[in-house]
Biopython code that builds the backbone (N, CA, C, O; Angstrom):
import numpy as np
from Bio.PDB.StructureBuilder import StructureBuilder

atoms = [
    (1, "UNK", "N", (0.855, -1.170, 0.000)),
    (1, "UNK", "CA", (0.000, 0.000, 0.000)),
    (1, "UNK", "C", (0.900, 1.232, 0.000)),
    (1, "UNK", "O", (1.821, 1.344, 0.810)),
    (2, "UNK", "N", (0.626, 2.138, -0.904)),
    (2, "UNK", "CA", (1.460, 3.330, -1.031)),
    (2, "UNK", "C", (1.087, 4.370, 0.021)),
    (2, "UNK", "O", (0.058, 4.274, 0.690)),
    (3, "UNK", "N", (1.954, 5.355, 0.141)),
    (3, "UNK", "CA", (1.715, 6.430, 1.100)),
    (3, "UNK", "C", (0.478, 7.247, 0.758)),
    (3, "UNK", "O", (-0.232, 7.710, 1.650)),
    (4, "UNK", "N", (0.220, 7.424, -0.544)),
    (4, "UNK", "CA", (-0.955, 8.189, -0.976)),
    (4, "UNK", "C", (-2.231, 7.476, -0.570)),
    (4, "UNK", "O", (-3.183, 8.119, -0.126)),
    (5, "UNK", "N", (-2.268, 6.172, -0.712)),
    (5, "UNK", "CA", (-3.458, 5.399, -0.328)),
    (5, "UNK", "C", (-3.681, 5.489, 1.185)),
    (5, "UNK", "O", (-4.823, 5.553, 1.639)),
    (6, "UNK", "N", (-2.605, 5.494, 1.958)),
    (6, "UNK", "CA", (-2.736, 5.619, 3.409)),
    (6, "UNK", "C", (-3.265, 7.001, 3.793)),
    (6, "UNK", "O", (-4.032, 7.129, 4.748)),
    (7, "UNK", "N", (-2.861, 8.025, 3.058)),
    (7, "UNK", "CA", (-3.381, 9.374, 3.298)),
    (7, "UNK", "C", (-4.877, 9.401, 2.996)),
    (7, "UNK", "O", (-5.648, 10.013, 3.735)),
    (8, "UNK", "N", (-5.288, 8.744, 1.920)),
    (8, "UNK", "CA", (-6.710, 8.674, 1.575)),
    (8, "UNK", "C", (-7.524, 7.983, 2.658)),
    (8, "UNK", "O", (-8.603, 8.451, 3.020)),
    (9, "UNK", "N", (-7.016, 6.881, 3.174)),
    (9, "UNK", "CA", (-7.706, 6.167, 4.249)),
    (9, "UNK", "C", (-7.756, 7.030, 5.506)),
    (9, "UNK", "O", (-8.772, 7.065, 6.200)),
    (10, "UNK", "N", (-6.673, 7.717, 5.793)),
    (10, "UNK", "CA", (-6.634, 8.610, 6.957)),
    (10, "UNK", "C", (-7.644, 9.733, 6.854)),
    (10, "UNK", "O", (-8.284, 10.083, 7.845)),
    (11, "UNK", "N", (-7.799, 10.306, 5.662)),
    (11, "UNK", "CA", (-8.789, 11.368, 5.457)),
    (11, "UNK", "C", (-10.208, 10.848, 5.654)),
    (11, "UNK", "O", (-11.043, 11.519, 6.260)),
    (12, "UNK", "N", (-10.473, 9.664, 5.145)),
    (12, "UNK", "CA", (-11.813, 9.084, 5.297)),
    (12, "UNK", "C", (-12.111, 8.819, 6.772)),
    (12, "UNK", "O", (-13.199, 9.139, 7.251)),
    (13, "UNK", "N", (-11.156, 8.239, 7.491)),
    (13, "UNK", "CA", (-11.356, 7.950, 8.916)),
    (13, "UNK", "C", (-11.534, 9.253, 9.703)),
    (13, "UNK", "O", (-12.406, 9.338, 10.567)),
    (14, "UNK", "N", (-10.718, 10.262, 9.409)),
    (14, "UNK", "CA", (-10.840, 11.545, 10.112)),
    (14, "UNK", "C", (-12.187, 12.197, 9.822)),
    (14, "UNK", "O", (-12.803, 12.772, 10.719)),
    (15, "UNK", "N", (-12.648, 12.113, 8.575)),
    (15, "UNK", "CA", (-13.947, 12.683, 8.229)),
    (15, "UNK", "C", (-15.093, 11.985, 8.933)),
    (15, "UNK", "O", (-16.026, 12.641, 9.398)),
    (16, "UNK", "N", (-15.038, 10.661, 9.019)),
    (16, "UNK", "CA", (-16.092, 9.908, 9.711)),
    (16, "UNK", "C", (-16.090, 10.241, 11.204)),
    (16, "UNK", "O", (-17.150, 10.429, 11.801)),
    (17, "UNK", "N", (-14.899, 10.314, 11.806)),
    (17, "UNK", "CA", (-14.820, 10.673, 13.227)),
    (17, "UNK", "C", (-15.339, 12.090, 13.474)),
    (17, "UNK", "O", (-15.987, 12.346, 14.490)),
    (18, "UNK", "N", (-15.058, 13.004, 12.557)),
    (18, "UNK", "CA", (-15.551, 14.373, 12.702)),
    (18, "UNK", "C", (-17.069, 14.422, 12.600)),
    (18, "UNK", "O", (-17.710, 15.204, 13.303)),
    (19, "UNK", "N", (-17.653, 13.599, 11.734)),
    (19, "UNK", "CA", (-19.116, 13.560, 11.638)),
    (19, "UNK", "C", (-19.738, 12.951, 12.887)),
    (19, "UNK", "O", (-20.782, 13.414, 13.347)),
    (20, "UNK", "N", (-19.107, 11.916, 13.442)),
    (20, "UNK", "CA", (-19.670, 11.230, 14.599)),
    (20, "UNK", "C", (-19.565, 12.103, 15.851)),
    (20, "UNK", "O", (-20.547, 12.251, 16.578)),
    (21, "UNK", "N", (-18.396, 12.679, 16.111)),
    (21, "UNK", "CA", (-18.189, 13.421, 17.351)),
    (21, "UNK", "C", (-18.514, 14.911, 17.218)),
    (21, "UNK", "O", (-19.042, 15.497, 18.163)),
    (22, "UNK", "N", (-18.220, 15.534, 16.097)),
    (22, "UNK", "CA", (-18.568, 16.932, 15.875)),
    (22, "UNK", "C", (-17.627, 17.948, 16.491)),
    (22, "UNK", "O", (-17.566, 19.084, 16.020)),
    (23, "UNK", "N", (-16.892, 17.578, 17.528)),
    (23, "UNK", "CA", (-15.949, 18.502, 18.150)),
    (23, "UNK", "C", (-14.923, 17.707, 18.956)),
    (23, "UNK", "O", (-15.104, 16.519, 19.226)),
    (24, "UNK", "N", (-13.847, 18.389, 19.331)),
    (24, "UNK", "CA", (-12.876, 17.766, 20.219)),
    (24, "UNK", "C", (-12.378, 18.813, 21.211)),
    (24, "UNK", "O", (-12.411, 20.013, 20.938)),
    (25, "UNK", "N", (-11.922, 18.342, 22.354)),
    (25, "UNK", "CA", (-11.472, 19.225, 23.429)),
    (25, "UNK", "C", (-10.020, 18.935, 23.770)),
    (25, "UNK", "O", (-9.535, 17.813, 23.619)),
    (26, "UNK", "N", (-9.345, 19.968, 24.228)),
    (26, "UNK", "CA", (-7.987, 19.806, 24.729)),
    (26, "UNK", "C", (-7.783, 20.782, 25.884)),
    (26, "UNK", "O", (-8.523, 21.756, 26.021)),
    (27, "UNK", "N", (-6.790, 20.517, 26.701)),
    (27, "UNK", "CA", (-6.506, 21.356, 27.865)),
    (27, "UNK", "C", (-5.246, 22.166, 27.609)),
    (27, "UNK", "O", (-4.213, 21.635, 27.200)),
    (28, "UNK", "N", (-5.357, 23.468, 27.861)),
    (28, "UNK", "CA", (-4.237, 24.379, 27.654)),
    (28, "UNK", "C", (-3.834, 24.959, 29.003)),
    (28, "UNK", "O", (-4.675, 25.475, 29.739)),
    (29, "UNK", "N", (-2.552, 24.875, 29.324)),
    (29, "UNK", "CA", (-2.066, 25.391, 30.594)),
    (29, "UNK", "C", (-1.485, 26.786, 30.380)),
    (29, "UNK", "O", (-0.634, 26.989, 29.513)),
    (30, "UNK", "N", (-1.954, 27.740, 31.178)),
    (30, "UNK", "CA", (-1.489, 29.116, 31.096)),
    (30, "UNK", "C", (-0.851, 29.499, 32.426)),
    (30, "UNK", "O", (-1.434, 29.274, 33.486)),
    (31, "UNK", "N", (0.336, 30.074, 32.368)),
    (31, "UNK", "CA", (1.006, 30.511, 33.589)),
    (31, "UNK", "C", (0.491, 31.905, 33.934)),
    (31, "UNK", "O", (0.731, 32.870, 33.209)),
    (32, "UNK", "N", (-0.223, 31.989, 35.058)),
    (32, "UNK", "CA", (-0.847, 33.245, 35.454)),
    (32, "UNK", "C", (0.148, 34.174, 36.156)),
    (32, "UNK", "O", (0.186, 35.371, 35.870)),
    (33, "UNK", "N", (0.942, 33.631, 37.063)),
    (33, "UNK", "CA", (1.889, 34.473, 37.800)),
    (33, "UNK", "C", (3.041, 33.625, 38.320)),
    (33, "UNK", "O", (2.882, 32.437, 38.600)),
    (34, "UNK", "N", (4.197, 34.255, 38.444)),
    (34, "UNK", "CA", (5.360, 33.583, 39.022)),
    (34, "UNK", "C", (6.038, 34.577, 39.958)),
    (34, "UNK", "O", (6.613, 35.576, 39.527)),
    (35, "UNK", "N", (5.954, 34.275, 41.239)),
    (35, "UNK", "CA", (6.537, 35.148, 42.254)),
    (35, "UNK", "C", (7.539, 34.312, 43.042)),
    (35, "UNK", "O", (7.163, 33.504, 43.891)),
    (36, "UNK", "N", (8.795, 34.515, 42.751)),
    (36, "UNK", "CA", (9.833, 33.737, 43.427)),
    (36, "UNK", "C", (9.671, 32.260, 43.117)),
    (36, "UNK", "O", (9.639, 31.863, 41.953)),
    (37, "UNK", "N", (9.567, 31.438, 44.174)),
    (37, "UNK", "CA", (9.398, 29.997, 43.997)),
    (37, "UNK", "C", (7.939, 29.616, 43.783)),
    (37, "UNK", "O", (7.640, 28.471, 43.445)),
    (38, "UNK", "N", (7.026, 30.569, 43.978)),
    (38, "UNK", "CA", (5.591, 30.303, 43.845)),
    (38, "UNK", "C", (5.156, 30.567, 42.407)),
    (38, "UNK", "O", (5.373, 31.651, 41.866)),
    (39, "UNK", "N", (4.546, 29.571, 41.809)),
    (39, "UNK", "CA", (4.074, 29.709, 40.425)),
    (39, "UNK", "C", (2.602, 29.321, 40.348)),
    (39, "UNK", "O", (2.219, 28.234, 40.781)),
    (40, "UNK", "N", (1.788, 30.199, 39.803)),
    (40, "UNK", "CA", (0.367, 29.933, 39.630)),
    (40, "UNK", "C", (0.088, 29.656, 38.162)),
    (40, "UNK", "O", (0.531, 30.390, 37.279)),
    (41, "UNK", "N", (-0.644, 28.601, 37.923)),
    (41, "UNK", "CA", (-1.009, 28.290, 36.544)),
    (41, "UNK", "C", (-2.488, 27.968, 36.477)),
    (41, "UNK", "O", (-3.090, 27.527, 37.456)),
    (42, "UNK", "N", (-3.058, 28.193, 35.317)),
    (42, "UNK", "CA", (-4.484, 27.976, 35.091)),
    (42, "UNK", "C", (-4.630, 26.962, 33.956)),
    (42, "UNK", "O", (-3.976, 27.082, 32.920)),
    (43, "UNK", "N", (-5.489, 25.966, 34.158)),
    (43, "UNK", "CA", (-5.767, 24.973, 33.125)),
    (43, "UNK", "C", (-7.090, 25.344, 32.451)),
    (43, "UNK", "O", (-8.146, 25.317, 33.084)),
    (44, "UNK", "N", (-7.025, 25.686, 31.174)),
    (44, "UNK", "CA", (-8.220, 26.049, 30.413)),
    (44, "UNK", "C", (-8.592, 24.901, 29.486)),
    (44, "UNK", "O", (-7.730, 24.351, 28.800)),
    (45, "UNK", "N", (-9.859, 24.540, 29.462)),
    (45, "UNK", "CA", (-10.342, 23.502, 28.561)),
    (45, "UNK", "C", (-10.916, 24.193, 27.324)),
    (45, "UNK", "O", (-11.871, 24.964, 27.418)),
    (46, "UNK", "N", (-10.331, 23.911, 26.181)),
    (46, "UNK", "CA", (-10.750, 24.501, 24.918)),
    (46, "UNK", "C", (-11.507, 23.455, 24.098)),
    (46, "UNK", "O", (-11.144, 22.279, 24.101)),
    (47, "UNK", "N", (-12.547, 23.879, 23.403)),
    (47, "UNK", "CA", (-13.324, 22.992, 22.541)),
    (47, "UNK", "C", (-13.310, 23.545, 21.125)),
    (47, "UNK", "O", (-13.562, 24.730, 20.908)),
    (48, "UNK", "N", (-13.014, 22.681, 20.169)),
    (48, "UNK", "CA", (-12.994, 23.059, 18.764)),
    (48, "UNK", "C", (-14.113, 22.308, 18.057)),
    (48, "UNK", "O", (-14.150, 21.078, 18.079)),
    (49, "UNK", "N", (-15.023, 23.045, 17.432)),
    (49, "UNK", "CA", (-16.107, 22.436, 16.665)),
    (49, "UNK", "C", (-15.658, 22.223, 15.222)),
    (49, "UNK", "O", (-15.116, 23.134, 14.596)),
    (50, "UNK", "N", (-15.881, 21.035, 14.702)),
    (50, "UNK", "CA", (-15.516, 20.717, 13.323)),
    (50, "UNK", "C", (-16.767, 20.896, 12.457)),
    (50, "UNK", "O", (-17.781, 20.241, 12.700)),
    (51, "UNK", "N", (-16.708, 21.777, 11.449)),
    (51, "UNK", "CA", (-17.873, 21.978, 10.588)),
    (51, "UNK", "C", (-18.212, 20.710, 9.798)),
    (51, "UNK", "O", (-17.324, 19.942, 9.427)),
    (52, "UNK", "N", (-19.490, 20.507, 9.551)),
    (52, "UNK", "CA", (-19.943, 19.320, 8.815)),
    (52, "UNK", "C", (-19.366, 19.323, 7.406)),
    (52, "UNK", "O", (-18.981, 18.274, 6.891)),
    (53, "UNK", "N", (-19.304, 20.505, 6.772)),
    (53, "UNK", "CA", (-18.784, 20.565, 5.404)),
    (53, "UNK", "C", (-17.322, 20.127, 5.343)),
    (53, "UNK", "O", (-16.900, 19.541, 4.346)),
    (54, "UNK", "N", (-16.542, 20.400, 6.392)),
    (54, "UNK", "CA", (-15.141, 19.985, 6.402)),
    (54, "UNK", "C", (-15.025, 18.469, 6.539)),
    (54, "UNK", "O", (-14.157, 17.851, 5.922)),
    (55, "UNK", "N", (-15.896, 17.873, 7.345)),
    (55, "UNK", "CA", (-15.885, 16.418, 7.511)),
    (55, "UNK", "C", (-16.275, 15.728, 6.212)),
    (55, "UNK", "O", (-15.645, 14.749, 5.811)),
    (56, "UNK", "N", (-17.311, 16.236, 5.556)),
    (56, "UNK", "CA", (-17.752, 15.649, 4.287)),
    (56, "UNK", "C", (-16.674, 15.836, 3.218)),
    (56, "UNK", "O", (-16.423, 14.933, 2.420)),
    (57, "UNK", "N", (-16.041, 17.002, 3.205)),
    (57, "UNK", "CA", (-14.974, 17.253, 2.229)),
    (57, "UNK", "C", (-13.803, 16.291, 2.432)),
    (57, "UNK", "O", (-13.217, 15.819, 1.457)),
    (58, "UNK", "N", (-13.458, 15.996, 3.687)),
    (58, "UNK", "CA", (-12.365, 15.054, 3.962)),
    (58, "UNK", "C", (-12.716, 13.662, 3.457)),
    (58, "UNK", "O", (-11.858, 12.968, 2.912)),
    (59, "UNK", "N", (-13.965, 13.246, 3.632)),
    (59, "UNK", "CA", (-14.397, 11.925, 3.143)),
    (59, "UNK", "C", (-14.354, 11.879, 1.624)),
    (59, "UNK", "O", (-13.891, 10.894, 1.050)),
    (60, "UNK", "N", (-14.828, 12.925, 0.968)),
    (60, "UNK", "CA", (-14.852, 12.967, -0.503)),
    (60, "UNK", "C", (-13.436, 12.964, -1.066)),
    (60, "UNK", "O", (-13.136, 12.224, -2.002)),
    (61, "UNK", "N", (-12.567, 13.795, -0.493)),
    (61, "UNK", "CA", (-11.183, 13.851, -0.987)),
    (61, "UNK", "C", (-10.473, 12.526, -0.734)),
    (61, "UNK", "O", (-9.725, 12.055, -1.590)),
    (62, "UNK", "N", (-10.697, 11.919, 0.431)),
    (62, "UNK", "CA", (-10.095, 10.618, 0.713)),
    (62, "UNK", "C", (-10.564, 9.545, -0.259)),
    (62, "UNK", "O", (-9.768, 8.725, -0.715)),
    (63, "UNK", "N", (-11.855, 9.550, -0.577)),
    (63, "UNK", "CA", (-12.379, 8.603, -1.564)),
    (63, "UNK", "C", (-11.807, 8.832, -2.938)),
    (63, "UNK", "O", (-11.502, 7.883, -3.660)),
    (64, "UNK", "N", (-11.659, 10.112, -3.307)),
    (64, "UNK", "CA", (-11.063, 10.454, -4.607)),
    (64, "UNK", "C", (-9.620, 9.961, -4.693)),
    (64, "UNK", "O", (-9.192, 9.440, -5.723)),
    (65, "UNK", "N", (-8.881, 10.131, -3.605)),
    (65, "UNK", "CA", (-7.476, 9.682, -3.587)),
    (65, "UNK", "C", (-7.402, 8.164, -3.733)),
    (65, "UNK", "O", (-6.501, 7.649, -4.395)),
    (66, "UNK", "N", (-8.340, 7.447, -3.120)),
    (66, "UNK", "CA", (-8.315, 5.991, -3.208)),
    (66, "UNK", "C", (-8.746, 5.492, -4.588)),
    (66, "UNK", "O", (-8.244, 4.468, -5.052)),
    (67, "UNK", "N", (-9.656, 6.188, -5.245)),
    (67, "UNK", "CA", (-10.204, 5.715, -6.505)),
    (67, "UNK", "C", (-9.359, 6.082, -7.725)),
    (67, "UNK", "O", (-9.361, 5.354, -8.718)),
    (68, "UNK", "N", (-8.646, 7.188, -7.661)),
    (68, "UNK", "CA", (-7.839, 7.613, -8.803)),
    (68, "UNK", "C", (-6.548, 6.798, -8.826)),
    (68, "UNK", "O", (-5.833, 6.735, -7.825)),
    (69, "UNK", "N", (-6.249, 6.173, -9.971)),
    (69, "UNK", "CA", (-5.022, 5.367, -10.042)),
    (69, "UNK", "C", (-3.767, 6.234, -9.978)),
    (69, "UNK", "O", (-3.720, 7.322, -10.551)),
    (70, "UNK", "N", (-2.760, 5.740, -9.277)),
    (70, "UNK", "CA", (-1.497, 6.474, -9.158)),
    (70, "UNK", "C", (-0.693, 6.310, -10.442)),
    (70, "UNK", "O", (-0.675, 5.237, -11.045)),
    (71, "UNK", "N", (-0.032, 7.383, -10.850)),
    (71, "UNK", "CA", (0.817, 7.318, -12.052)),
    (71, "UNK", "C", (2.113, 6.582, -11.720)),
    (71, "UNK", "O", (2.712, 6.806, -10.668)),
    (72, "UNK", "N", (2.529, 5.723, -12.604)),
    (72, "UNK", "CA", (3.745, 4.947, -12.380)),
    (72, "UNK", "C", (4.901, 5.534, -13.143)),
    (72, "UNK", "O", (6.013, 5.012, -13.077)),
]
sb = StructureBuilder()
sb.init_structure("model")
sb.init_model(0)
sb.init_chain("A")
sb.init_seg("    ")
for serial, (resi, resn, name, xyz) in enumerate(atoms, 1):
    if name == "N":
        sb.init_residue(resn, " ", resi, " ")
    sb.init_atom(name, np.array(xyz, "f"), 0.0, 1.0, " ", f" {name:<3s}", serial, name[0])
structure = sb.get_structure()
């Protein structure tokens, strides 16, 4: 299996996951203050919404990559 075919499969899987879940979250640590040996930090939870059109586009492009024959 070539690298291009693996990219196509990856796009299809990412698009399906984006359609199923719709968003993903991650935690970002921000340093609020540092006074001598004392350090205060804040953990912020960020959520990113994935648009439906982007998920569908990833599936379509991944399918196109898998269906189009590679030039030798």
